[in-house]
N, C-alpha and C positions, 0 to 999 in steps of 0.2 A: 581822851586816849593816851598813854603817854607813850613817849618814842624813846628808842635805844637812842643816846651820839653817844661814836663809837672817836674819842678822838685818836689819832692815827700815829706813832709816832716811831720813827727808824732805829732798827736796832742792827747790833751786830750779834750773832750766836757763836756758842766758844768752838764748837767742832767745824772745822773747814769744810765745809760743804754748802751750796746752795740751799736758802733758805726760803720761806713760802714769804709772803706779803703778810699779814695778820691782821687781827683786832690790836690795837694800842700795847704794846710789851716793851715792859721793863725788866730788863735781863738781867742779871744777878748772879756770879760764877756761883755754880754749887755742883756738887760730888753726883749729881745725875743727870739727868738728858733734860730736865724737864725745865720749862720756860715761864718764869713768872711776868705773869700780863694783871696788868692793871684797866680794868674796862669803865668807863665811867657811863653810869647808867643817871643822865638827868633826864629826872620825869620833869613833865608838866601837865597842865590839867588839862583832864580828859577830852575827848573830842567825841562827843554819843549819843546816839540818837534815840529816840524810848515810843512810844504811841505817843507821848507829852509833845504839846503845840511848840514848834520850831522858832528861832529867832526867826528875825525878817532879814532879810538878803536882798540885795540890790538884784535888780531883776537880771539883770546879764551876766551873773554870776549861773555859773552854770554846778549843783550837788550834786557827787558821785556819790551815787548809796551801794553800800554793799547788805545786800539782803539775808535774813539766816529766819528761824522757825522762833516764835517766843515762848514762852513756858519754860519748863523745867528746859535748862541749859545744860551740854554733853561736852566733854574735852574735844571731842575731833571739830566742830564749828567755832566751838573759842579758838582753837590753835590753828583752823584755817582764814579766819577774821585778823587774826595777830600779824598770820603769815604775811596776807593780802597790806594790811598796813604799814607795813615795811616799804613798800615797793611805791617808789615815786605816782604814779598814778593815783593810786588807792590811800597815800599818806593822810588826807584830809577829808576822807570818804566818809560819810553819815552810817553806822552800823541801824539796820532797818528790823527791828523782830515784831514778824509777823504770818502769820499763814494766808490771809487774804490775798489769792490770784493777783489782784487788779495793782496791789500795791507792789509786790514780788516783780511784775510787769514793767514798773515803772522803777526797777532795781539794772545798773549795770554788772553787777556779777550777784548773783544768787547760789547759797552754798548750805547742802544740807535739808533743805526743803523744795516742793515745789515739784517732784515728781519726774526731774530730766535730768541726764547725762547730755551735753553739747558742749561741749570747749569751745566751737567756735558763737556760740551766744553765750559761755560764761555763760552755763549753769552745770551746779556740781552738786547734785542728789544720789543719794546711794540707796534708798530705799526704797524704789520701785522694785517690782517682781522678776523684771527683766533683767538689772544691774547682774553682774557677778563680775567685774573686772578688776583686775591684779594690776601691781606693777609691771609685771611679765608678759599678763596678756597684754596690755599698751602698752608696751616696753620689751618685747622679746630676749633682749641681750641682758635684763636683769632675771636677776633670780626669785625674787620674791612673791610668792603664790597666794599670799595675806588676801582677803579681798579688803577692796580699799573702802574706807569714810571718808566724808569731805576734807577731812585733814591731810592721809596721801591723795587723794585726786588733786587740790591745790598746789602739794607740793609738788607732784607730778609733774605737774605745766606749768608749774610759777618757781620752783627751788632752785636751780641754777642761777636763777635772776636775782631772786631772795639774796642766795648768799653771798652770788659780787658786791650787790648793793651792799651786805655789812661786812664785806672783809673785804671791800675796796680792793679786791684782784677782777681781771677780767673774765668772764665768761665761760669764757673759750680754757682757762689756767687751768691743765690735768688737779692743782690741787683742788679748787673747786670741785671737778666731778668726782675726787675724793672724800671729800667732806660731804657731799650730795649723797654719795652713796652709804658712807657712815654712821649719819646725822639717819636717815629712813629707817636703815636698821637695828642702830641703835636707839631710838626717839621713835618716831612719826610710827611704824610700825606696830610698835607697843599700842599705841591709842587706837589705829585701823583694826586691833584684834579685838581690842575693849568694847568697844562700840559694836563691832558686827555679831559679838559671842563667842567668839572664836577661843577656844582651849589652846594653851602648850603645852600639854599632855593628856596622855587618855588615862581614863579613871581618873577616881577619886584622890581633888586632893589631902593630902597629911594637914597641911595647915593654909592659914588662907592670908592671902598680902592683901591689904586696906591699905596700904600708904602710898601707892603707886598715885600717877599724873592724875589718872582719870578717874582715880578715887578722891583726890583731893579736891577737883572738880565737882564730883557730884554732891560734898558736904556741903558745899557755898549754898545750892538750894535751900530755898526759904524747907523748913521741916514741916511734915502732915499737919501737925495739929497747930502750928503756928497764927498767927491771930492774921495775919498779913504776908499774903503768897506773891507780891512783886517780887520780880525776879532779875530786875533791872540791877540792882545793888548789887549782885551777887555775879553776876554777868561780866559787869566792871571790875570786880576782884578777882575773877575765873582768867580773863586777857589779863591784867596785871599779870598774875603768878603766871602763868600758862608762859607768858613772853620770858619773861624774868630765867624762870627752869632754860626754856631753849638757847637763849643767849647763852647764860654760864654752860651750857652743853658745846656750842659751837666753841666759844671760848677756849675748853680746854681743850678739843681735839685740834683747833687750828695753832693754839702755843707749846700744847705739848704732845698731842697723840701725831699728828704730821712730821713736825722734830726727829720722834723718832724712827718712823717710817725711811726718814733720810738718812739716819745714823746706819738702820738695819739695811736699810739697801746698800749704800756705798760697801758695806763689810760685807755682804753677799758678792757683789762684783766683785772684792779682790780677797777674797775667801784662797783662793789658789796662792796667793802668795804668803798668808800666813801657814799654809800647809800644804805641797802638791797634791793632798790626799783631796780639798775639796770639801772638807768635812767639818772644818774645826772655822769656826766666827773666832774673829780678835775687835773686844770694842776698847778704846782709850780709857773710857772712864765706866763705873758703873752705875745703876740706879734707871737702864734706861728697857722700858716696857718691848722686849721686843719677841715674845712668842708669836703673839697672833698676827707680826707684821712677816715674819719668819714663816710664817706658814702661809700667808698671801703671795710675800714674794718668791718663794721656789715654782708655785703653779704661775705667775705673772713672766718670771724670769727660766722659767723650764727649766730649772736644773735635774738634773737627771739624777745624780746619787744626792740621797737628801742627807743633810748637816744634821751631826750627831752632838757636836760641842759647841759651846759657848764659852768663852774666854774674856773675864773681864777684872779689873781693881778691885778691893773691895776699899772702905773705909780706913783705913790700916794700911792702903798702898801696898798692899798685900791680894795674891792674885787666887780666882777663883775660875774654875772647873766644871762648870753645869752640865749635866746631859740634856738633849734637846727630847719633852716629854713626845709621844705617841700620837699627841691631839690635843689641843687645849683644853678639854675636859677629863684629862685624865691623869693618872701619876704613872702611869707605864712607860718606859722610856723607849727609843728607839733603841740606844745601846749605853748600858748600865756601868758604871768603872766597876773595874772588875773587884768580883765576889771578896779573895783574897785577901783587898784592901780594905771592906768595908770594915768599921767601927774601929777600926786602928789611927794613931796618933802619932803626927812629933818624930822623934829618932826612929822607933820603933816601927812607923812607915816606912819611913826613908829605908831603913836596915830591907826591911820587909820587898821593898818595888826595886831598891836598885836607884833612887833618882834623891837627890840633893832636895832639902829643904822642904821636906814635906810637911804639911800642918798639919790635915785630916782626910778623910773620905767616911762620908754620913753612913751610917749605919742603914740607910735603904738606897746607896748607892747610887744617888741624882746629884748630886752635889761633894767636890775636894776641894784642896787646898794645897798651897805652895807658896812659897817666901817670895818667887821670881815666877814673870811670866814665864821664862823657858822654860822653868821644874813645871809648870801647870801645862803647857802646851806637852812639853813629855808625858806627863800622864795621860793626855787625852789618845798620844801616839802609842802608847804601849797598848792600852784597852783596844783600839784600833787595829794595832797590828797580830795582839791575840782572838781576835774576834774574826782578822782575814783566817790566823791558822786554824781557827776550829772548826770555820765553815769548810775549808781544803782540805782539811781531813774527814768532814761530814762526808762529803763529795765524793771520795777517794774510797 
């Protein structure tokens, strides 16, 4: 088994706000909010147990064992084993692949086999008829109702410690909880759903997706007509592959996603300084992925009046005014730029709007540009004023 060895390097973040500690970061000034990280994944020889004879060990050395089933392997138990092997108490554990109840009884922890879910005894199977647990059923404060696989079960019970171990943050750090939530909904839940045969939607799919993590793990099993049906080598490859992918996703969320959230949170809290309406956010630099964070923070911070516009400089040091969409997966806006401005550019737009230094308004009305911050802000203000006037006339 290989382990990820993470070098920790102190960094400073360009935006003046508190930043989370992270996996090793090498920050380079960029025109957006993404941090560049260098993660040193040092591989060592696999420490792995199959049904073959083990090397002799001193009699006084206790061998920690992780049990899972043999035969064809799946993404959920591979990921569960990877999670466990990142924790200090299991880092040198042998992975025992068997369905023999006597051998499983000797294991310190068992995942995806054995017909038991009993966290007190470290038994994490989900195949028994009586099992119907989800994150929400076990942790009512969490929203996810997808039935858990062994990956989700291990992540639920060990995930915070896992992330604290990998990031070198304290387990009660709020960023650990944010990463814990994000990595479940954007990584682990998919594995749970695929393993339990839960469709994303109703009806027949228009096309198939065969490149997901679970599918790639499945392809590492022996072919049905291969002479050798030995699954041990494929399991080792799968363990390495899912581990690298999880660590890469964690690195992205910690080095890019979390700093973006900090930037958006600061802008939301300072929105009344940008404009008294509180409906305009201003970012000091462009490129920051803000939409997902904005919708989340509006709920978290109990923003009463929905934010309508976001201002930021582009790569040419000119300013953009972008409409906030009605949701993450829609092209509809909470409030579009004025209809009469759409598709008009430069001097013609400045003359039409009465605002100096206009550059453009997209024909779809979702974004516009001005040479100055003040001009872009005025474009947002005029649109807000027109909407307020229209609402007042409609109510009279």
